[in-house]
Structures are given as C-alpha cells and as structure tokens.
C-alpha positions in Angstrom: 22.7 5.1 30.5 23.6 8.2 29.2 22.4 11.2 30.8 20.2 12.7 27.8 18.9 11.6 24.7 21.2 12.1 21.7 19.4 12.7 18.2 19.8 10.2 15.1 17.7 11.9 12.9 14.8 14.3 12.6 12.6 15.9 9.4 9.6 12.9 10.2 6.1 14.2 10.4 5.0 11.4 13.3 7.0 8.4 13.5 5.8 4.8 15.0 6.4 1.5 14.9 10.0 1.1 15.4 11.9 -2.0 15.2 15.6 -3.4 14.9 16.1 -5.7 12.0 18.5 -7.0 9.6 21.2 -4.3 11.3 18.8 -1.3 10.9 16.6 0.2 12.4 12.5 0.8 10.7 10.1 3.4 11.2 6.7 3.7 10.2 6.2 8.0 9.1 2.4 8.4 9.4 1.8 11.7 7.2 4.6 10.7 4.4 2.7 7.5 4.6 5.8 5.4 4.5 8.3 3.4 5.8 11.7 4.4 6.3 15.0 2.1 7.6 17.8 4.0 8.9 21.7 3.1 10.3 22.6 2.7 13.6 24.9 5.4 13.0 22.2 7.8 11.8 22.2 9.7 8.4 19.4 10.0 5.8 16.5 7.5 6.3 16.1 5.1 3.3 12.3 4.8 1.9 11.1 0.9 1.7 7.7 1.1 1.3 4.9 3.4 0.6 1.8 3.3 2.6 -1.0 5.2 1.1 -3.2 4.4 3.9 -0.8 5.9 6.7 1.3 2.9 8.0 1.9 1.6 11.7 3.1 -1.6 13.1 5.7 -3.2 11.7 6.7 -7.0 12.2 8.4 -9.9 10.1 7.3 -13.4 9.0 9.7 -16.3 9.3 10.7 -16.3 5.4 11.6 -12.5 6.0 8.7 -10.6 4.5 7.7 -7.8 6.5 4.0 -7.0 7.8 3.1 -3.2 8.0 -0.6 -2.1 9.4 -2.2 0.0 6.9 -3.9 2.1 9.8 -6.6 4.0 7.6 -8.1 1.0 5.2 -7.5 -1.7 8.1 -5.6 -4.0 6.3 -2.4 -5.4 6.9 0.3 -5.5 4.1 2.6 -8.3 3.1 6.1 -7.1 1.7 7.6 -10.6 0.4 11.3 -10.8 -0.1 11.4 -10.6 -3.7 9.7 -6.9 -2.7 6.0 -8.1 -4.1 3.6 -6.1 -2.2 0.1 -8.1 -1.1 -2.7 -8.0 1.2 -1.9 -10.3 4.3 -5.3 -9.5 6.0 -8.3 -7.2 6.4 -9.4 -6.6 10.0 -12.0 -4.1 9.2 -14.8 -6.5 10.7 -13.4 -5.8 14.1 -11.9 -2.4 13.6 -14.0 0.6 14.8 -10.9 2.9 14.5 -7.6 3.4 13.0 -5.5 0.2 12.7 -2.6 0.8 15.1 0.0 -1.6 16.6 0.9 -5.1 16.2 3.1 -7.9 17.3 4.3 -10.6 15.4 5.6 -13.6 16.9 7.9 -16.3 15.8 5.6 -18.6 14.0 4.2 -15.4 12.0 1.3 -15.2 14.0 0.5 -11.8 14.9 -2.0 -9.4 16.8 -3.3 -6.1 15.6 -5.0 -3.5 17.9 -7.1 -0.4 16.5 -8.4 3.2 18.2 -11.7 2.1 18.8 -12.8 5.6 18.2 -12.4 8.5 15.9 -9.6 9.8 17.9 -8.4 12.9 15.7 -12.1 13.8 14.9 -12.3 14.4 18.9 -14.9 11.6 19.7 -15.0 10.2 23.2 -13.2 7.2 23.9 -15.0 3.5 23.2 -13.2 0.4 23.9 -11.8 -1.4 21.3 -10.6 -5.2 20.1 -7.6 -7.1 19.5 -7.7 -9.3 16.5 -5.5 -12.4 15.8 -3.9 -12.8 12.2 -2.5 -16.8 12.0 0.6 -16.9 9.6 -1.7 -17.7 6.6 -3.5 -14.3 7.4 -6.6 -15.4 8.7 -8.2 -13.4 11.0 -9.9 -14.2 14.3 -11.1 -11.9 17.5 -8.5 -12.1 20.3 -10.0 -9.9 22.9 -12.5 -6.9 23.8 -13.1 -4.0 25.6 -9.7 -2.5 25.7 -9.0 1.3 26.2 -6.9 2.3 23.0 -4.6 -1.4 22.8 -1.4 0.1 21.8 2.1 -1.5 22.1 2.5 -5.0 22.8 5.2 -7.8 23.3 5.3 -10.9 23.8 7.3 -12.6 26.8 10.0 -15.2 26.3 8.0 -17.8 27.7 5.6 -17.1 24.3 2.7 -18.0 25.9 1.7 -14.3 27.3 1.2 -11.1 25.6 1.3 -7.7 27.2 -0.4 -4.8 25.3 -0.6 -1.0 26.7 -4.2 0.6 27.3 -3.5 3.9 26.5 -6.6 5.2 28.2 -6.9 2.4 30.7 -3.8 3.7 32.7 -2.2 0.0 32.6 -0.2 -2.9 31.0 -2.8 -5.6 30.5 -1.3 -9.5 30.1 -3.2 -12.5 28.5 -2.1 -15.9 28.4 -2.2 -17.1 24.2 -4.4 -19.7 23.3 -3.3 -22.5 21.3 -6.0 -20.5 18.6 -4.6 -17.0 19.4 -7.3 -15.9 21.2 -6.2 -13.7 24.5 -7.4 -15.4 27.8 -7.0 -15.3 31.6 -6.8 -11.3 31.2 -4.8 -9.5 34.2 -3.4 -6.6 35.5 0.4 -6.9 34.4 0.8 -3.2 35.7 -1.6 -0.9 36.9 -0.7 3.0 37.4 -4.1 3.6 38.9 -7.6 3.2 38.8 -9.5 2.1 35.8 -10.5 5.6 34.4 -13.9 6.6 34.1 -15.6 7.1 30.9 -16.6 10.6 29.8 -15.0 13.3 27.9 -11.6 13.4 26.7 -10.0 16.3 29.1 -11.5 14.3 31.8 -10.6 10.9 31.0 -6.9 12.6 30.8 -7.2 14.3 34.4 -7.6 10.5 35.4 -4.3 8.9 33.9 -1.2 8.7 35.6 0.8 7.0 32.5 -0.4 6.7 28.8 1.1 3.6 27.7 2.1 3.9 23.8 4.8 1.8 22.0 7.1 -0.3 24.3 9.3 -2.6 24.6 11.0 -5.8 26.8 14.5 -5.9 28.0 16.3 -9.2 28.9 15.4 -8.5 32.7 11.5 -9.0 32.1 10.7 -5.1 32.4 9.3 -3.0 29.5 10.3 0.3 28.5 6.8 2.3 27.7 6.5 5.6 25.8 4.2 7.7 27.5 2.3 9.5 25.6 1.1 12.0 28.1 4.0 13.0 30.2 7.0 13.4 27.9 9.1 10.3 29.1 10.0 6.8 28.6 9.6 4.7 31.5 10.8 1.3 32.7 8.5 -0.7 34.5 8.4 -3.8 36.0 5.6 -6.4 36.5 3.6 -5.0 39.0 3.9 -1.4 38.1 7.1 -0.3 39.7 9.1 2.6 37.7 12.5 1.4 38.0 14.3 3.9 35.5 12.6 7.3 33.4 14.2 9.0 30.5 12.6 12.4 29.6 12.4 13.9 26.3 14.4 16.7 24.7 12.1 20.0 25.4 9.1 20.5 23.6 8.8 17.1 22.6 6.9 13.9 23.8 7.6 10.4 23.2 4.9 8.2 21.2 6.6 4.7 20.8 10.5 3.2 21.5 12.4 0.0 21.0 15.8 -1.8 21.8 18.1 -2.3 19.2 21.5 -1.5 17.9 24.0 -3.7 17.1 24.3 -5.1 20.8 20.7 -4.4 21.7 21.8 -2.0 24.2 20.4 1.1 22.2 16.9 2.4 23.3 15.5 4.2 20.2 12.5 7.0 21.1 10.4 8.3 18.6 9.4 12.1 19.5 7.1 14.8 18.0 5.7 18.1 19.6 2.2 16.2 20.1 -0.2 13.5 18.4 -2.4 16.0 16.6 -3.0 14.6 12.7 -3.7 18.3 12.0 -0.1 19.7 13.4 1.7 16.8 12.5 0.9 16.6 8.5 1.7 20.4 8.0 5.5 20.0 9.8 8.4 18.3 9.5 9.2 18.4 13.4 9.1 14.5 14.2 12.7 13.0 15.0 14.4 10.0 16.6 16.4 10.0 20.1 18.7 7.3 21.4 19.8 6.4 24.6 22.1 3.8 25.8 20.8 1.3 28.3 22.1 -1.5 30.2 19.6 -4.3 30.5 19.5 -4.9 26.2 16.5 -6.1 24.1 15.0 -9.3 25.4 15.6 -11.1 22.4 18.3 -9.3 20.2 20.8 -11.0 17.1 23.9 -8.9 16.6 24.3 -8.0 13.0 
C-alpha cells in the first residue's frame, strides 16, 4: 500500500457512486447533475449522461445497460447500450428522503436506499427503507427501519447483502430471499451502540464510524468511507479495523471503490464536507487513488 493517496482528478462539486467498469472509472457528480467517466491514468472527466434531478448510485444490467439513481425525483434511470434513456423504476412510494446508493446483482436485480428525512434541511433523523427492483424494474419493499442506509455490497455467495447504516454505527447484513426481500437481519460489523434518537448534534457524538460508500475485497473485507472521520477504513466481519487511509488534509471521504486494470487501486471520493449549500457553489471535490494489497472481490482486467 502506498503511504498516501495520489490525486487522480479534481474540479468536481461532490463525487459519489464510484464504479470500475469497461476499463474506466465511473462517478456521479451531484451538483453538476451528471455521470462522468475517467481513464485510470487520470486526466479530463468525460460526461456520459445528464441527470437533472441529481445522480447517485450506479450499476449495470446483464445487457450492459447503465442504471443510475436519480435522487430528488426518486427514480432509477436506465441508459440502454444504444444510448436510449428510460425510467427503469419509480421508488417514490417507499422513499421518505432523497434516493441514494444502489447495488446491482449479476442478474440485474437491484437494491436502492434513501435518506429517510431531509438531511440538508436539518431535520432529525428518521429511519428509512431499502427497496428491491427486479430485473424488469418492478419495485417492492426489501427492508425497513434503517438508520440512513448507504453503501452496499453483495457477498460472493450471492445470498448476503451488507449495507452501511451511516447514523447507526454499523454495517448490517441480510439474507437475500428469492423475491428480493432482505431477511435475517444481523450485525456484520458494529462499531458501538446504536445511537439514541434525537437532535443530529447529539446523534453525531454517539458515532464511532459513519459508514458511507463501500466496496468488497477478495479477502472478504470491506473498505468503508467513514463520512465523519476523514478516512477510509478496511473492516473485517465483526468490526475489526485492519487498515486505515487518511484523507488528504482538509478533506473528507464519502465513497470508495476498488478497481483499476488489476483491481488493486482504491478510488476515494473526497470533498471538504457534504453540505449541499457549500458544495454546489464550489468545485472542490476530488478523486484520489491508493494502491492496496487485496484486489476487488470480483474484477475483470480490461
């Protein structure tokens, strides 16, 4: 592992949903309202798709279609291989805050989270749901009562989903039922007690880790962007922290992904903070990379 992160690109507003696909990095930029790609060598970000209601989670269907979470209108968009753009699913029935991160399984099934409350408006935290999308885009409730469900991974057994609860101090595991429902809820990694509900300032004092975007490595450990502590951490099942990468000075880390030509590069999405008011006014978000020992759990060299 290198000693410190290296700058890959900057000039964004707030990068999220990083993925490695088709030999390139893919990222959403919230307040430029677009999805971009980037060479593993860095350089200019290339715009792929405009998402006027703010993009977040990304993933791919078996036919190569790109799925994109459209946050403010609670939609999941589908960009077909020929470039046609359609609405894949509407999750507004279940989303009580901005739609957010997403994980897509090999068969095209997807799970999407949402904030659960008006985060940027300063509301107190309310629990949120995860929804399941079948490959045709039909929507169903998968799980409830999550403290800001955020980054997710599907374990190699294809029957376990792990989701970060940003305000819950933990990574939570579920068994994936045949219909996409998430059952047998349990802690995958607990970093402390579940916080007591209340004003956000008091809630934050109770959090040891604020799990945001995450990714799985070949050893079964999860790299987690710790949204409240300016770092990425590598976590083993049970909650042990086995590695830590500090963000560059003055920045926080809000998402991460393993990729690159050999799968050994960890990409970190960084910004000074996550305030919508400040981020949409400035181009201070950046992408940083670190070489790590264990590669992505599933990786195709391209």
